[in-house]
C-alpha positions, 0 to 999 in steps of 0.5 A: 500500499505504501509502495502504491501511494508513493508511486502516485505522489511521485507520478503527480509531482512529475506531471505538476513539474511538466505543466509548470514548465510548459506554462513558462514556455507559453508566456515567453513569446508574449513578453518578446512581442512587447514594444520596448523604448528602443523599438519606439525610438526607431519609430520616431525617426520614421516618416508618417508614410512609413509608419502608416505603412508598417501599421497597415501591414501589421494589421493586414497580416492579422485581418486579411483586408481586401484591397479597398479596405487596405487603402482605407486603413492606410488613409486612417493610419496616415492621418493618425501618423501625421497628427502624432508627428506633429504633436511630437514635434510640438512637444520637442519644441516646448521641451527645448523652451523649457529647458532654456528657461530653466537654464536662464533661471539657474544662471540668475540663481548663480548670480545671487548666491555666493560661491560657498552657497553655489557649491552646496546647491551643486552637491544637493543636485548631485545627491538628488540625481543619485537618489532618482537613479536608485529608484530606477530598476537596476540602480545607478549603472547596475550598482547597488545603493550601498556601492554608490553612496557613502554609508553615512548617506545610506544610513541617514536616507534609510 
C-alpha cells in the first residue's frame, strides 16, 4: 500500500512539474512581442508614411484586408501618423523652450548666491540625481545603493 501511494505521489509531482514548465514556455513569446523603448525610438525617426505603411501591413497580416479596405486603413493610419508627428514636434519644441528657461533661471540664481552656497546647491543636485537613479530598476549603472552612496548617507536616507 505504501509503495502504491509513494508511486502515485511521485507521478503527480512529475506531472505538475511538466505542466509548470509548459506554462513558462507559453508566456515567453508574449513578453518578446511587447514594445520596448528602443523600438519606439526607431519608430520616432520614421516618416509618417512609413509608420502608416508598417501599421497597415501589421493589421493586414492579422485581418486579411481587401484592396479597398487596405487603402482606407492606410489613409486612416496616415492621418493618425501625421497628427502624432506634428504633436511630437510640438512637444520637442516646448521641451527645448522649457530647458532654456530653466537654464536662464539657474544662471540668475548663480549670480545671487555666493560661491559657498553654489557649491552646496551643486552637491544637493548631485545627491538628488543619485537618489532618483536608485529608484529606477537596476540602480545606478547596475550598482547597488550601498556601492554608490557613502555609508553615512545610506543610513541617513534609510
